[in-house]
N, C-alpha and C positions, 0 to 999 in steps of 0.2 A: 485651175484651182479646183480642189476636190469639194464635194458637198457633204463630206462625212463629219461636218462640224456645224454648230448653230451660230448664226449671227443675227442679232436683233436688227430689224429694218432701219433703226435710227443710227446705227454704227457705220463707220467707213473703214474699208480695207484698201490700202494702196498696194497695187501689184508692181513688181513681184515680191511675194513673201511666202513663207512656208507655215501652214497651220495644220497641226496634227489631228488625228482622229479623236472624236469625242470632246473637242474643245467647245466651250460655251463663251460667247462674247456678248455681253449684255448692253443695255441702253447707252447711247451717246458716247460710245468708245471709238477710238481711232487706232488702227494698226498701220504703222508706216512701212514703206517698202524696205525690203532686204532684212526684215525681222524674221526670226525663227521661233515658233511657238510649238512646244512639244505636245504629245498626246495627253488628253485628259485635263488640260489646263482650264481654269475658270477665271475669266476676265470680267470683273465687276462693272458696275455703272460708272460712266465718266472716267474711263481709264485711257491713257495714252501709252502706246508701246512705240518707242522711238525707232528710227532706222538702225539696223545692225544690232538690235537687242536680241539676245538669245535667252529663251526660257526652256528649261528642261521639262520633263514630264510631271504632271500633277501639281503644277504651280498654281497656287490660289492667290489671286490679287483682288483685294476688296475695293470698295468704291473710292473714287477720287484720288487715284494714284497715277503718277507719271513716271514711267520707267524710261529714262533717257539713254541716248546712245552712250556706250561705254559701260553699261550695266549688263552683267550676266547673272542669271539665277539658275542654279543647278536643280535637280529633281526635288520634289516635295517641299519647296520653299513656300512660306506663307508671308504675304505682305499685307499688313493691317490697314484699316481705313485711313485715308488721308496721310499715310506716311510719305516721306519725301526723300528722293535721291537728288544729289547734285552731280555735275560732271565737269565743272571748272572751279578751281580753287579761288581765283580772284576775278570774278565776273565784273565787267563794265559794259554798259549799253553801247558806248562809243568805240569799244575795242573788240575786234573779232578774234575769238580764241578757239574756234572750232578745231583747230589743229592741236590744241592743248588738252583735249578731253582726257580725263584720268579714268582708268578702269576701276570698277567696283565689282567684286565677286561675292555673291551670296551663295555659300556652299550648301550642300545637300541637307535638307531637313531643318534648316534655320528658320526662325520666325521673327518677324519685325512687327512690333506693336503699333497700335493706332497713334498717329501724329508724331512718330519718331522721325528723326532726320539722320540720314547717312551721308556724311561728307565724303566726297569722291576720293578715290585712290586707296580705299581700305578694303580689307577682306573680312567678311563675317564667316566665322568658322562653322563647320558642320554641326548641326543640331543646337547652335547657340540660340539664346532667347534674348531679344532686345525689348526692354520694357516700354510701355506706352509713354510717349513724350520724350524719350531719351534722345540725346544728340551724340552720335558716334563720330569721334574725331580721330580714332586710331583702330588698328586691327583688333578683332575680337576672337578670342580663342575658341576652338571647338568645345561644345557643351557649356560654355560660359553663360552666366546670367548677368546682364548689365542693365543699369538703370541710371537716370539722372542726366544733368547737363553741367559739364560734359559727362558722358556715360562712364561709369566706373563698375568694375566687376564686383558683385556682392555674393557670388556663389556659383554653383554648378547645377545643371539640369540634365535629366535623362532624355533619351530619344523620344519619349512621350511627353516631354515638357514638365515633368515633376521635379521638384527640388531634391537634390541629392545631399545627404549628410554623411560625410566620410568619417570612418572610424580612425583611431590613431594608427591603425595598420594600413590606412589608405584604401579601404573598401567601402562600398555603398551599394544599396539596392533600390531600384525604382519601386516606390510604394504601390504603383498601379500594376506593373507587369512582373515584378520580381527579378528583372534583369539585373545582373551584377556589373558593377563598374569599379575601376581601379584608378586612383590618383597617384601619379609618380612624377616628381619634379615638375609640378604644375601642368601636367598633361593627363587628360582623362581618356580612358579607353574602356570600351565595353568588353566584358569577358563573355565569350560565346559559350 
């Protein structure tokens, strides 16, 4: 294992696993075997990274998050404090269902707010924004803004997380960066 990353002495790392350059693993966290953590990730306090979990580069995980087997986070994903992933649809203490883990994919640049819950088997689209406390029970479109329980889409956001207001012609601009976006048949794309 390389020493090109930081691990707080109170944390545990089960080998074998892969941890990229510049990763920071803070207090009381546990990285389980066969997980892959990309370069530049920040793993907050009291975080568990389950076996076979894959994190891309620059993933930020805030305190008190468990990323269970079956979850994959692409580059630049943000997981807010105490948000929750599941990996079995119908858990029972007396029934072993480890062979039934459902995959959850969090795509590039997506953010999940504090205390949100992501029910397994769903995909969070690129640059989507999941509001604090939302309960996601179905796939979320790229650039979508979803809130509530169950989570419902209430709008669109830019790659910088700002609300997009589309004109009748289907065009919008990020108020922070000026990047232009197009909405066509419920699909948002950034115009380069």
